[in-house]
mmJSON file of the N, C-alpha and C atoms, coordinates in Angstrom:
{"data_MODEL":{"atom_site":{
"group_PDB":["ATOM","ATOM","ATOM","ATOM","ATOM","ATOM","ATOM","ATOM","ATOM","ATOM","ATOM","ATOM","ATOM","ATOM","ATOM","ATOM","ATOM","ATOM","ATOM","ATOM","ATOM","ATOM","ATOM","ATOM","ATOM","ATOM","ATOM","ATOM","ATOM","ATOM","ATOM","ATOM","ATOM","ATOM","ATOM","ATOM","ATOM","ATOM","ATOM","ATOM","ATOM","ATOM","ATOM","ATOM","ATOM","ATOM","ATOM","ATOM","ATOM","ATOM","ATOM","ATOM","ATOM","ATOM","ATOM","ATOM","ATOM","ATOM","ATOM","ATOM","ATOM","ATOM","ATOM","ATOM","ATOM","ATOM","ATOM","ATOM","ATOM","ATOM","ATOM","ATOM","ATOM","ATOM","ATOM","ATOM","ATOM","ATOM","ATOM","ATOM","ATOM","ATOM","ATOM","ATOM","ATOM","ATOM","ATOM","ATOM","ATOM","ATOM","ATOM","ATOM","ATOM","ATOM","ATOM","ATOM","ATOM","ATOM","ATOM","ATOM","ATOM","ATOM","ATOM","ATOM","ATOM","ATOM","ATOM","ATOM","ATOM","ATOM","ATOM","ATOM","ATOM","ATOM","ATOM","ATOM","ATOM","ATOM","ATOM","ATOM","ATOM","ATOM","ATOM","ATOM","ATOM","ATOM","ATOM","ATOM","ATOM","ATOM","ATOM","ATOM","ATOM","ATOM","ATOM","ATOM","ATOM","ATOM","ATOM","ATOM","ATOM","ATOM","ATOM","ATOM","ATOM","ATOM","ATOM","ATOM","ATOM","ATOM","ATOM","ATOM","ATOM","ATOM","ATOM","ATOM","ATOM","ATOM","ATOM","ATOM","ATOM","ATOM","ATOM","ATOM","ATOM","ATOM","ATOM","ATOM","ATOM","ATOM","ATOM","ATOM","ATOM","ATOM","ATOM","ATOM","ATOM","ATOM","ATOM","ATOM","ATOM","ATOM","ATOM","ATOM","ATOM","ATOM","ATOM","ATOM","ATOM","ATOM","ATOM","ATOM","ATOM","ATOM","ATOM","ATOM","ATOM","ATOM","ATOM","ATOM","ATOM","ATOM","ATOM","ATOM","ATOM","ATOM","ATOM","ATOM","ATOM","ATOM","ATOM","ATOM","ATOM","ATOM","ATOM","ATOM","ATOM","ATOM","ATOM","ATOM","ATOM","ATOM","ATOM","ATOM","ATOM","ATOM","ATOM","ATOM","ATOM","ATOM","ATOM","ATOM","ATOM","ATOM"],
"id":[1,2,3,4,5,6,7,8,9,10,11,12,13,14,15,16,17,18,19,20,21,22,23,24,25,26,27,28,29,30,31,32,33,34,35,36,37,38,39,40,41,42,43,44,45,46,47,48,49,50,51,52,53,54,55,56,57,58,59,60,61,62,63,64,65,66,67,68,69,70,71,72,73,74,75,76,77,78,79,80,81,82,83,84,85,86,87,88,89,90,91,92,93,94,95,96,97,98,99,100,101,102,103,104,105,106,107,108,109,110,111,112,113,114,115,116,117,118,119,120,121,122,123,124,125,126,127,128,129,130,131,132,133,134,135,136,137,138,139,140,141,142,143,144,145,146,147,148,149,150,151,152,153,154,155,156,157,158,159,160,161,162,163,164,165,166,167,168,169,170,171,172,173,174,175,176,177,178,179,180,181,182,183,184,185,186,187,188,189,190,191,192,193,194,195,196,197,198,199,200,201,202,203,204,205,206,207,208,209,210,211,212,213,214,215,216,217,218,219,220,221,222,223,224,225,226,227,228,229,230,231,232,233,234],
"type_symbol":["N","C","C","N","C","C","N","C","C","N","C","C","N","C","C","N","C","C","N","C","C","N","C","C","N","C","C","N","C","C","N","C","C","N","C","C","N","C","C","N","C","C","N","C","C","N","C","C","N","C","C","N","C","C","N","C","C","N","C","C","N","C","C","N","C","C","N","C","C","N","C","C","N","C","C","N","C","C","N","C","C","N","C","C","N","C","C","N","C","C","N","C","C","N","C","C","N","C","C","N","C","C","N","C","C","N","C","C","N","C","C","N","C","C","N","C","C","N","C","C","N","C","C","N","C","C","N","C","C","N","C","C","N","C","C","N","C","C","N","C","C","N","C","C","N","C","C","N","C","C","N","C","C","N","C","C","N","C","C","N","C","C","N","C","C","N","C","C","N","C","C","N","C","C","N","C","C","N","C","C","N","C","C","N","C","C","N","C","C","N","C","C","N","C","C","N","C","C","N","C","C","N","C","C","N","C","C","N","C","C","N","C","C","N","C","C","N","C","C","N","C","C","N","C","C","N","C","C","N","C","C","N","C","C"],
"label_atom_id":["N","CA","C","N","CA","C","N","CA","C","N","CA","C","N","CA","C","N","CA","C","N","CA","C","N","CA","C","N","CA","C","N","CA","C","N","CA","C","N","CA","C","N","CA","C","N","CA","C","N","CA","C","N","CA","C","N","CA","C","N","CA","C","N","CA","C","N","CA","C","N","CA","C","N","CA","C","N","CA","C","N","CA","C","N","CA","C","N","CA","C","N","CA","C","N","CA","C","N","CA","C","N","CA","C","N","CA","C","N","CA","C","N","CA","C","N","CA","C","N","CA","C","N","CA","C","N","CA","C","N","CA","C","N","CA","C","N","CA","C","N","CA","C","N","CA","C","N","CA","C","N","CA","C","N","CA","C","N","CA","C","N","CA","C","N","CA","C","N","CA","C","N","CA","C","N","CA","C","N","CA","C","N","CA","C","N","CA","C","N","CA","C","N","CA","C","N","CA","C","N","CA","C","N","CA","C","N","CA","C","N","CA","C","N","CA","C","N","CA","C","N","CA","C","N","CA","C","N","CA","C","N","CA","C","N","CA","C","N","CA","C","N","CA","C","N","CA","C","N","CA","C","N","CA","C","N","CA","C","N","CA","C","N","CA","C","N","CA","C","N","CA","C"],
"label_alt_id":[null,null,null,null,null,null,null,null,null,null,null,null,null,null,null,null,null,null,null,null,null,null,null,null,null,null,null,null,null,null,null,null,null,null,null,null,null,null,null,null,null,null,null,null,null,null,null,null,null,null,null,null,null,null,null,null,null,null,null,null,null,null,null,null,null,null,null,null,null,null,null,null,null,null,null,null,null,null,null,null,null,null,null,null,null,null,null,null,null,null,null,null,null,null,null,null,null,null,null,null,null,null,null,null,null,null,null,null,null,null,null,null,null,null,null,null,null,null,null,null,null,null,null,null,null,null,null,null,null,null,null,null,null,null,null,null,null,null,null,null,null,null,null,null,null,null,null,null,null,null,null,null,null,null,null,null,null,null,null,null,null,null,null,null,null,null,null,null,null,null,null,null,null,null,null,null,null,null,null,null,null,null,null,null,null,null,null,null,null,null,null,null,null,null,null,null,null,null,null,null,null,null,null,null,null,null,null,null,null,null,null,null,null,null,null,null,null,null,null,null,null,null,null,null,null,null,null,null,null,null,null,null,null,null],
"label_comp_id":["MET","MET","MET","SER","SER","SER","THR","THR","THR","HIS","HIS","HIS","ASN","ASN","ASN","ALA","ALA","ALA","LYS","LYS","LYS","ILE","ILE","ILE","PRO","PRO","PRO","GLY","GLY","GLY","THR","THR","THR","LEU","LEU","LEU","GLY","GLY","GLY","GLU","GLU","GLU","THR","THR","THR","GLY","GLY","GLY","ASP","ASP","ASP","LEU","LEU","LEU","LEU","LEU","LEU","THR","THR","THR","LEU","LEU","LEU","PRO","PRO","PRO","GLY","GLY","GLY","MET","MET","MET","ASN","ASN","ASN","GLU","GLU","GLU","GLU","GLU","GLU","ARG","ARG","ARG","VAL","VAL","VAL","ARG","ARG","ARG","ILE","ILE","ILE","LEU","LEU","LEU","ALA","ALA","ALA","THR","THR","THR","LYS","LYS","LYS","LEU","LEU","LEU","HIS","HIS","HIS","VAL","VAL","VAL","LYS","LYS","LYS","SER","SER","SER","ARG","ARG","ARG","ALA","ALA","ALA","ASP","ASP","ASP","LEU","LEU","LEU","LYS","LYS","LYS","ARG","ARG","ARG","ALA","ALA","ALA","LEU","LEU","LEU","ALA","ALA","ALA","ALA","ALA","ALA","GLY","GLY","GLY","GLN","GLN","GLN","VAL","VAL","VAL","VAL","VAL","VAL","GLY","GLY","GLY","LEU","LEU","LEU","SER","SER","SER","GLY","GLY","GLY","PHE","PHE","PHE","THR","THR","THR","ARG","ARG","ARG","GLU","GLU","GLU","LEU","LEU","LEU","ARG","ARG","ARG","SER","SER","SER","LYS","LYS","LYS","TRP","TRP","TRP","GLN","GLN","GLN","ALA","ALA","ALA","ALA","ALA","ALA","LEU","LEU","LEU","ALA","ALA","ALA","GLY","GLY","GLY","ARG","ARG","ARG","PRO","PRO","PRO","ALA","ALA","ALA","ALA","ALA","ALA","SER","SER","SER"],
"label_asym_id":["A","A","A","A","A","A","A","A","A","A","A","A","A","A","A","A","A","A","A","A","A","A","A","A","A","A","A","A","A","A","A","A","A","A","A","A","A","A","A","A","A","A","A","A","A","A","A","A","A","A","A","A","A","A","A","A","A","A","A","A","A","A","A","A","A","A","A","A","A","A","A","A","A","A","A","A","A","A","A","A","A","A","A","A","A","A","A","A","A","A","A","A","A","A","A","A","A","A","A","A","A","A","A","A","A","A","A","A","A","A","A","A","A","A","A","A","A","A","A","A","A","A","A","A","A","A","A","A","A","A","A","A","A","A","A","A","A","A","A","A","A","A","A","A","A","A","A","A","A","A","A","A","A","A","A","A","A","A","A","A","A","A","A","A","A","A","A","A","A","A","A","A","A","A","A","A","A","A","A","A","A","A","A","A","A","A","A","A","A","A","A","A","A","A","A","A","A","A","A","A","A","A","A","A","A","A","A","A","A","A","A","A","A","A","A","A","A","A","A","A","A","A","A","A","A","A","A","A","A","A","A","A","A","A"],
"label_entity_id":["1","1","1","1","1","1","1","1","1","1","1","1","1","1","1","1","1","1","1","1","1","1","1","1","1","1","1","1","1","1","1","1","1","1","1","1","1","1","1","1","1","1","1","1","1","1","1","1","1","1","1","1","1","1","1","1","1","1","1","1","1","1","1","1","1","1","1","1","1","1","1","1","1","1","1","1","1","1","1","1","1","1","1","1","1","1","1","1","1","1","1","1","1","1","1","1","1","1","1","1","1","1","1","1","1","1","1","1","1","1","1","1","1","1","1","1","1","1","1","1","1","1","1","1","1","1","1","1","1","1","1","1","1","1","1","1","1","1","1","1","1","1","1","1","1","1","1","1","1","1","1","1","1","1","1","1","1","1","1","1","1","1","1","1","1","1","1","1","1","1","1","1","1","1","1","1","1","1","1","1","1","1","1","1","1","1","1","1","1","1","1","1","1","1","1","1","1","1","1","1","1","1","1","1","1","1","1","1","1","1","1","1","1","1","1","1","1","1","1","1","1","1","1","1","1","1","1","1","1","1","1","1","1","1"],
"label_seq_id":[1,1,1,2,2,2,3,3,3,4,4,4,5,5,5,6,6,6,7,7,7,8,8,8,9,9,9,10,10,10,11,11,11,12,12,12,13,13,13,14,14,14,15,15,15,16,16,16,17,17,17,18,18,18,19,19,19,20,20,20,21,21,21,22,22,22,23,23,23,24,24,24,25,25,25,26,26,26,27,27,27,28,28,28,29,29,29,30,30,30,31,31,31,32,32,32,33,33,33,34,34,34,35,35,35,36,36,36,37,37,37,38,38,38,39,39,39,40,40,40,41,41,41,42,42,42,43,43,43,44,44,44,45,45,45,46,46,46,47,47,47,48,48,48,49,49,49,50,50,50,51,51,51,52,52,52,53,53,53,54,54,54,55,55,55,56,56,56,57,57,57,58,58,58,59,59,59,60,60,60,61,61,61,62,62,62,63,63,63,64,64,64,65,65,65,66,66,66,67,67,67,68,68,68,69,69,69,70,70,70,71,71,71,72,72,72,73,73,73,74,74,74,75,75,75,76,76,76,77,77,77,78,78,78],
"pdbx_PDB_ins_code":[null,null,null,null,null,null,null,null,null,null,null,null,null,null,null,null,null,null,null,null,null,null,null,null,null,null,null,null,null,null,null,null,null,null,null,null,null,null,null,null,null,null,null,null,null,null,null,null,null,null,null,null,null,null,null,null,null,null,null,null,null,null,null,null,null,null,null,null,null,null,null,null,null,null,null,null,null,null,null,null,null,null,null,null,null,null,null,null,null,null,null,null,null,null,null,null,null,null,null,null,null,null,null,null,null,null,null,null,null,null,null,null,null,null,null,null,null,null,null,null,null,null,null,null,null,null,null,null,null,null,null,null,null,null,null,null,null,null,null,null,null,null,null,null,null,null,null,null,null,null,null,null,null,null,null,null,null,null,null,null,null,null,null,null,null,null,null,null,null,null,null,null,null,null,null,null,null,null,null,null,null,null,null,null,null,null,null,null,null,null,null,null,null,null,null,null,null,null,null,null,null,null,null,null,null,null,null,null,null,null,null,null,null,null,null,null,null,null,null,null,null,null,null,null,null,null,null,null,null,null,null,null,null,null],
"Cartn_x":[0.844,0.0,0.878,0.57,1.363,0.95,1.939,1.636,1.342,1.64,1.397,-0.082,-0.943,-2.373,-2.991,-2.449,-2.997,-2.905,-2.067,-1.896,-2.805,-3.47,-4.36,-5.717,-6.228,-7.525,-8.605,-9.434,-10.544,-10.22,-8.973,-8.654,-8.907,-9.086,-9.418,-8.278,-7.058,-5.941,-6.15,-6.709,-6.955,-8.238,-9.213,-10.562,-11.031,-10.128,-10.491,-11.224,-10.958,-11.645,-13.135,-13.545,-14.976,-15.739,-15.035,-15.678,-16.219,-15.81,-16.312,-17.681,-18.155,-19.467,-20.576,-21.719,-22.815,-23.319,-23.47,-23.988,-22.975,-21.744,-20.718,-20.095,-19.757,-19.039,-18.038,-17.228,-16.173,-16.724,-17.827,-18.408,-18.869,-19.505,-19.949,-18.761,-17.7,-16.489,-15.94,-15.889,-15.373,-16.249,-17.551,-18.466,-18.277,-18.223,-18.034,-16.71,-15.655,-14.338,-14.331,-14.957,-14.952,-15.864,-17.089,-18.089,-17.962,-17.646,-17.654,-16.286,-15.26,-13.907,-13.846,-14.673,-14.682,-13.568,-12.626,-11.498,-11.363,-12.18,-12.066,-13.446,-13.507,-14.759,-15.133,-14.148,-14.426,-15.012,-14.466,-15.004,-16.447,-16.713,-18.07,-19.022,-18.586,-19.432,-19.81,-18.851,-19.126,-20.088,-19.876,-20.746,-22.174,-22.299,-23.626,-24.314,-23.579,-24.14,-24.579,-23.879,-24.204,-25.317,-25.759,-26.837,-26.415,-25.134,-24.62,-24.789,-24.854,-24.826,-26.147,-27.266,-28.567,-28.873,-28.364,-28.623,-27.936,-26.988,-26.287,-27.146,-27.107,-27.872,-27.464,-28.454,-28.2,-27.88,-27.862,-27.564,-28.854,-29.486,-30.799,-30.705,-31.84,-31.915,-31.639,-32.099,-31.855,-30.356,-29.679,-28.237,-27.535,-27.966,-27.395,-27.57,-28.75,-29.006,-28.1,-27.882,-26.988,-25.575,-25.115,-23.76,-23.627,-24.642,-24.598,-24.53,-25.313,-25.303,-23.938,-23.398,-22.101,-20.998,-21.022,-19.998,-20.127,-21.334,-21.556,-21.316,-21.08,-20.818,-22.04,-23.184,-24.41,-25.019,-25.801,-26.418,-27.452,-27.52,-28.506,-29.882,-30.9,-32.282,-32.649,-33.402,-33.758,-35.141],
"Cartn_y":[-1.193,0.0,1.24,2.152,3.359,4.425,5.094,6.153,7.473,7.599,8.873,9.101,8.108,8.28,9.356,9.583,10.59,11.992,12.173,13.486,13.709,12.668,12.789,13.289,14.4,14.908,13.841,13.755,12.815,11.45,11.243,9.962,10.032,8.885,8.844,9.289,9.345,9.814,11.229,12.076,13.469,13.626,12.791,13.011,11.96,11.122,10.002,10.371,11.547,11.889,12.163,12.366,12.531,11.23,10.102,8.8,8.601,9.434,9.315,9.961,10.66,11.3,10.264,10.451,9.482,9.4,8.171,7.961,8.168,8.509,8.735,7.399,7.258,6.075,6.511,5.57,5.908,6.502,5.972,6.487,7.933,8.234,9.619,10.556,10.102,10.923,11.219,10.215,10.411,11.393,11.256,12.161,13.59,13.779,15.117,15.726,14.919,15.417,15.771,14.938,15.142,16.284,16.282,17.258,18.621,18.602,19.858,20.233,19.447,19.699,19.725,18.897,18.782,17.827,18.329,17.514,17.481,18.257,18.335,18.617,18.54,18.864,20.322,21.196,22.618,22.82,22.104,22.184,21.696,20.591,20.042,21.012,21.613,22.582,23.746,24.229,25.33,24.88,23.679,23.164,22.96,22.494,22.327,23.674,24.651,25.982,26.632,26.313,26.885,26.112,25.004,24.22,23.373,23.118,22.394,20.884,20.341,18.887,18.225,18.809,18.171,17.93,18.729,18.55,17.343,16.761,15.592,14.349,13.472,12.232,11.385,10.976,10.136,10.891,12.21,13.029,13.726,13.192,13.666,14.799,15.427,16.468,15.868,14.63,13.959,13.762,13.327,13.13,14.46,15.491,16.828,17.251,17.02,17.395,16.643,15.358,14.562,15.112,15.45,15.98,17.354,18.207,19.524,19.405,18.483,18.267,17.759,16.793,16.229,17.279,18.084,19.12,20.227,20.412,21.417,20.841,19.523,18.889,18.624,18.49,18.194,16.907,16.224,14.981,15.257,14.362,14.495,14.138,14.832,14.511,13.179,12.353,11.05,11.044],
"Cartn_z":[0.0,0.0,0.0,-0.85,-1.0,-0.002,0.585,1.543,0.871,-0.437,-1.119,-1.421,-1.243,-1.492,-0.614,0.558,1.464,0.866,-0.13,-0.742,-1.941,-2.393,-3.54,-3.055,-3.578,-3.137,-3.254,-2.221,-2.242,-1.679,-1.236,-0.638,0.854,1.461,2.881,3.767,3.259,4.066,4.574,3.75,4.128,4.94,4.68,5.181,6.186,6.645,7.509,8.784,9.353,10.601,10.381,9.149,8.857,9.101,9.027,9.213,10.627,11.558,12.932,13.102,12.097,12.175,11.978,12.628,12.492,11.06,10.57,9.225,8.114,8.462,7.45,7.073,5.797,5.337,4.27,3.807,2.856,1.557,1.075,-0.177,-0.006,1.107,1.343,1.461,2.124,2.23,0.84,-0.006,-1.377,-2.164,-2.039,-2.753,-2.268,-0.957,-0.4,-0.857,-0.874,-1.286,-2.767,-3.577,-5.025,-5.449,-4.97,-5.418,-4.742,-3.426,-2.667,-2.104,-2.39,-1.897,-0.373,0.257,1.72,2.115,2.914,3.35,4.864,5.556,7.01,7.61,8.914,9.61,9.385,9.339,9.096,7.698,6.716,5.352,5.318,6.012,6.032,6.714,7.788,8.5,7.576,6.802,5.859,4.755,4.225,3.169,3.68,4.904,5.504,5.685,6.189,6.406,5.102,4.017,2.707,1.992,2.589,1.995,0.811,0.679,-0.479,-0.371,0.83,1.026,0.67,1.045,0.842,-0.628,-1.507,-2.924,-3.543,-2.833,-3.351,-3.182,-4.162,-4.123,-2.918,-2.12,-0.957,0.318,0.264,1.43,1.867,2.876,3.309,4.324,4.562,5.595,6.975,7.197,8.477,8.696,7.676,7.755,8.015,7.321,7.54,8.99,9.553,10.947,11.91,11.644,12.498,12.458,11.259,11.13,11.773,11.601,12.23,13.745,14.293,15.746,16.209,15.488,15.864,15.771,14.734,14.559,15.605,16.119,17.159,18.561,18.622,19.911,20.746,20.089,20.831,20.284,21.107,20.614,19.534,18.56,17.482,17.998,17.52,17.887,17.252,17.987,17.435,16.854],
"occupancy":[1.0,1.0,1.0,1.0,1.0,1.0,1.0,1.0,1.0,1.0,1.0,1.0,1.0,1.0,1.0,1.0,1.0,1.0,1.0,1.0,1.0,1.0,1.0,1.0,1.0,1.0,1.0,1.0,1.0,1.0,1.0,1.0,1.0,1.0,1.0,1.0,1.0,1.0,1.0,1.0,1.0,1.0,1.0,1.0,1.0,1.0,1.0,1.0,1.0,1.0,1.0,1.0,1.0,1.0,1.0,1.0,1.0,1.0,1.0,1.0,1.0,1.0,1.0,1.0,1.0,1.0,1.0,1.0,1.0,1.0,1.0,1.0,1.0,1.0,1.0,1.0,1.0,1.0,1.0,1.0,1.0,1.0,1.0,1.0,1.0,1.0,1.0,1.0,1.0,1.0,1.0,1.0,1.0,1.0,1.0,1.0,1.0,1.0,1.0,1.0,1.0,1.0,1.0,1.0,1.0,1.0,1.0,1.0,1.0,1.0,1.0,1.0,1.0,1.0,1.0,1.0,1.0,1.0,1.0,1.0,1.0,1.0,1.0,1.0,1.0,1.0,1.0,1.0,1.0,1.0,1.0,1.0,1.0,1.0,1.0,1.0,1.0,1.0,1.0,1.0,1.0,1.0,1.0,1.0,1.0,1.0,1.0,1.0,1.0,1.0,1.0,1.0,1.0,1.0,1.0,1.0,1.0,1.0,1.0,1.0,1.0,1.0,1.0,1.0,1.0,1.0,1.0,1.0,1.0,1.0,1.0,1.0,1.0,1.0,1.0,1.0,1.0,1.0,1.0,1.0,1.0,1.0,1.0,1.0,1.0,1.0,1.0,1.0,1.0,1.0,1.0,1.0,1.0,1.0,1.0,1.0,1.0,1.0,1.0,1.0,1.0,1.0,1.0,1.0,1.0,1.0,1.0,1.0,1.0,1.0,1.0,1.0,1.0,1.0,1.0,1.0,1.0,1.0,1.0,1.0,1.0,1.0,1.0,1.0,1.0,1.0,1.0,1.0,1.0,1.0,1.0,1.0,1.0,1.0],
"B_iso_or_equiv":[0.0,0.0,0.0,0.0,0.0,0.0,0.0,0.0,0.0,0.0,0.0,0.0,0.0,0.0,0.0,0.0,0.0,0.0,0.0,0.0,0.0,0.0,0.0,0.0,0.0,0.0,0.0,0.0,0.0,0.0,0.0,0.0,0.0,0.0,0.0,0.0,0.0,0.0,0.0,0.0,0.0,0.0,0.0,0.0,0.0,0.0,0.0,0.0,0.0,0.0,0.0,0.0,0.0,0.0,0.0,0.0,0.0,0.0,0.0,0.0,0.0,0.0,0.0,0.0,0.0,0.0,0.0,0.0,0.0,0.0,0.0,0.0,0.0,0.0,0.0,0.0,0.0,0.0,0.0,0.0,0.0,0.0,0.0,0.0,0.0,0.0,0.0,0.0,0.0,0.0,0.0,0.0,0.0,0.0,0.0,0.0,0.0,0.0,0.0,0.0,0.0,0.0,0.0,0.0,0.0,0.0,0.0,0.0,0.0,0.0,0.0,0.0,0.0,0.0,0.0,0.0,0.0,0.0,0.0,0.0,0.0,0.0,0.0,0.0,0.0,0.0,0.0,0.0,0.0,0.0,0.0,0.0,0.0,0.0,0.0,0.0,0.0,0.0,0.0,0.0,0.0,0.0,0.0,0.0,0.0,0.0,0.0,0.0,0.0,0.0,0.0,0.0,0.0,0.0,0.0,0.0,0.0,0.0,0.0,0.0,0.0,0.0,0.0,0.0,0.0,0.0,0.0,0.0,0.0,0.0,0.0,0.0,0.0,0.0,0.0,0.0,0.0,0.0,0.0,0.0,0.0,0.0,0.0,0.0,0.0,0.0,0.0,0.0,0.0,0.0,0.0,0.0,0.0,0.0,0.0,0.0,0.0,0.0,0.0,0.0,0.0,0.0,0.0,0.0,0.0,0.0,0.0,0.0,0.0,0.0,0.0,0.0,0.0,0.0,0.0,0.0,0.0,0.0,0.0,0.0,0.0,0.0,0.0,0.0,0.0,0.0,0.0,0.0,0.0,0.0,0.0,0.0,0.0,0.0],
"pdbx_formal_charge":[null,null,null,null,null,null,null,null,null,null,null,null,null,null,null,null,null,null,null,null,null,null,null,null,null,null,null,null,null,null,null,null,null,null,null,null,null,null,null,null,null,null,null,null,null,null,null,null,null,null,null,null,null,null,null,null,null,null,null,null,null,null,null,null,null,null,null,null,null,null,null,null,null,null,null,null,null,null,null,null,null,null,null,null,null,null,null,null,null,null,null,null,null,null,null,null,null,null,null,null,null,null,null,null,null,null,null,null,null,null,null,null,null,null,null,null,null,null,null,null,null,null,null,null,null,null,null,null,null,null,null,null,null,null,null,null,null,null,null,null,null,null,null,null,null,null,null,null,null,null,null,null,null,null,null,null,null,null,null,null,null,null,null,null,null,null,null,null,null,null,null,null,null,null,null,null,null,null,null,null,null,null,null,null,null,null,null,null,null,null,null,null,null,null,null,null,null,null,null,null,null,null,null,null,null,null,null,null,null,null,null,null,null,null,null,null,null,null,null,null,null,null,null,null,null,null,null,null,null,null,null,null,null,null],
"auth_seq_id":[1,1,1,2,2,2,3,3,3,4,4,4,5,5,5,6,6,6,7,7,7,8,8,8,9,9,9,10,10,10,11,11,11,12,12,12,13,13,13,14,14,14,15,15,15,16,16,16,17,17,17,18,18,18,19,19,19,20,20,20,21,21,21,22,22,22,23,23,23,24,24,24,25,25,25,26,26,26,27,27,27,28,28,28,29,29,29,30,30,30,31,31,31,32,32,32,33,33,33,34,34,34,35,35,35,36,36,36,37,37,37,38,38,38,39,39,39,40,40,40,41,41,41,42,42,42,43,43,43,44,44,44,45,45,45,46,46,46,47,47,47,48,48,48,49,49,49,50,50,50,51,51,51,52,52,52,53,53,53,54,54,54,55,55,55,56,56,56,57,57,57,58,58,58,59,59,59,60,60,60,61,61,61,62,62,62,63,63,63,64,64,64,65,65,65,66,66,66,67,67,67,68,68,68,69,69,69,70,70,70,71,71,71,72,72,72,73,73,73,74,74,74,75,75,75,76,76,76,77,77,77,78,78,78],
"auth_comp_id":["MET","MET","MET","SER","SER","SER","THR","THR","THR","HIS","HIS","HIS","ASN","ASN","ASN","ALA","ALA","ALA","LYS","LYS","LYS","ILE","ILE","ILE","PRO","PRO","PRO","GLY","GLY","GLY","THR","THR","THR","LEU","LEU","LEU","GLY","GLY","GLY","GLU","GLU","GLU","THR","THR","THR","GLY","GLY","GLY","ASP","ASP","ASP","LEU","LEU","LEU","LEU","LEU","LEU","THR","THR","THR","LEU","LEU","LEU","PRO","PRO","PRO","GLY","GLY","GLY","MET","MET","MET","ASN","ASN","ASN","GLU","GLU","GLU","GLU","GLU","GLU","ARG","ARG","ARG","VAL","VAL","VAL","ARG","ARG","ARG","ILE","ILE","ILE","LEU","LEU","LEU","ALA","ALA","ALA","THR","THR","THR","LYS","LYS","LYS","LEU","LEU","LEU","HIS","HIS","HIS","VAL","VAL","VAL","LYS","LYS","LYS","SER","SER","SER","ARG","ARG","ARG","ALA","ALA","ALA","ASP","ASP","ASP","LEU","LEU","LEU","LYS","LYS","LYS","ARG","ARG","ARG","ALA","ALA","ALA","LEU","LEU","LEU","ALA","ALA","ALA","ALA","ALA","ALA","GLY","GLY","GLY","GLN","GLN","GLN","VAL","VAL","VAL","VAL","VAL","VAL","GLY","GLY","GLY","LEU","LEU","LEU","SER","SER","SER","GLY","GLY","GLY","PHE","PHE","PHE","THR","THR","THR","ARG","ARG","ARG","GLU","GLU","GLU","LEU","LEU","LEU","ARG","ARG","ARG","SER","SER","SER","LYS","LYS","LYS","TRP","TRP","TRP","GLN","GLN","GLN","ALA","ALA","ALA","ALA","ALA","ALA","LEU","LEU","LEU","ALA","ALA","ALA","GLY","GLY","GLY","ARG","ARG","ARG","PRO","PRO","PRO","ALA","ALA","ALA","ALA","ALA","ALA","SER","SER","SER"],
"auth_asym_id":["A","A","A","A","A","A","A","A","A","A","A","A","A","A","A","A","A","A","A","A","A","A","A","A","A","A","A","A","A","A","A","A","A","A","A","A","A","A","A","A","A","A","A","A","A","A","A","A","A","A","A","A","A","A","A","A","A","A","A","A","A","A","A","A","A","A","A","A","A","A","A","A","A","A","A","A","A","A","A","A","A","A","A","A","A","A","A","A","A","A","A","A","A","A","A","A","A","A","A","A","A","A","A","A","A","A","A","A","A","A","A","A","A","A","A","A","A","A","A","A","A","A","A","A","A","A","A","A","A","A","A","A","A","A","A","A","A","A","A","A","A","A","A","A","A","A","A","A","A","A","A","A","A","A","A","A","A","A","A","A","A","A","A","A","A","A","A","A","A","A","A","A","A","A","A","A","A","A","A","A","A","A","A","A","A","A","A","A","A","A","A","A","A","A","A","A","A","A","A","A","A","A","A","A","A","A","A","A","A","A","A","A","A","A","A","A","A","A","A","A","A","A","A","A","A","A","A","A","A","A","A","A","A","A"],
"auth_atom_id":["N","CA","C","N","CA","C","N","CA","C","N","CA","C","N","CA","C","N","CA","C","N","CA","C","N","CA","C","N","CA","C","N","CA","C","N","CA","C","N","CA","C","N","CA","C","N","CA","C","N","CA","C","N","CA","C","N","CA","C","N","CA","C","N","CA","C","N","CA","C","N","CA","C","N","CA","C","N","CA","C","N","CA","C","N","CA","C","N","CA","C","N","CA","C","N","CA","C","N","CA","C","N","CA","C","N","CA","C","N","CA","C","N","CA","C","N","CA","C","N","CA","C","N","CA","C","N","CA","C","N","CA","C","N","CA","C","N","CA","C","N","CA","C","N","CA","C","N","CA","C","N","CA","C","N","CA","C","N","CA","C","N","CA","C","N","CA","C","N","CA","C","N","CA","C","N","CA","C","N","CA","C","N","CA","C","N","CA","C","N","CA","C","N","CA","C","N","CA","C","N","CA","C","N","CA","C","N","CA","C","N","CA","C","N","CA","C","N","CA","C","N","CA","C","N","CA","C","N","CA","C","N","CA","C","N","CA","C","N","CA","C","N","CA","C","N","CA","C","N","CA","C","N","CA","C","N","CA","C","N","CA","C","N","CA","C","N","CA","C","N","CA","C"],
"pdbx_PDB_model_num":[1,1,1,1,1,1,1,1,1,1,1,1,1,1,1,1,1,1,1,1,1,1,1,1,1,1,1,1,1,1,1,1,1,1,1,1,1,1,1,1,1,1,1,1,1,1,1,1,1,1,1,1,1,1,1,1,1,1,1,1,1,1,1,1,1,1,1,1,1,1,1,1,1,1,1,1,1,1,1,1,1,1,1,1,1,1,1,1,1,1,1,1,1,1,1,1,1,1,1,1,1,1,1,1,1,1,1,1,1,1,1,1,1,1,1,1,1,1,1,1,1,1,1,1,1,1,1,1,1,1,1,1,1,1,1,1,1,1,1,1,1,1,1,1,1,1,1,1,1,1,1,1,1,1,1,1,1,1,1,1,1,1,1,1,1,1,1,1,1,1,1,1,1,1,1,1,1,1,1,1,1,1,1,1,1,1,1,1,1,1,1,1,1,1,1,1,1,1,1,1,1,1,1,1,1,1,1,1,1,1,1,1,1,1,1,1,1,1,1,1,1,1,1,1,1,1,1,1,1,1,1,1,1,1]
}}}
């Protein structure tokens, strides 16, 4: 396995900490990195605030709410 993959935009090396968010998986991380250039929690927070995430296929309002809650450090509403 090559260690230089972490430097390629959209690879999990740069965005791996996003996987700790509820409902996040590798495919969603790749989509966010490719479509919205999200590489960090701060990038995701900005994309969520701008309303960019919900328009992506498979990214629901419920998922957005969970991520917003997690990024704000509060429990998500069930």
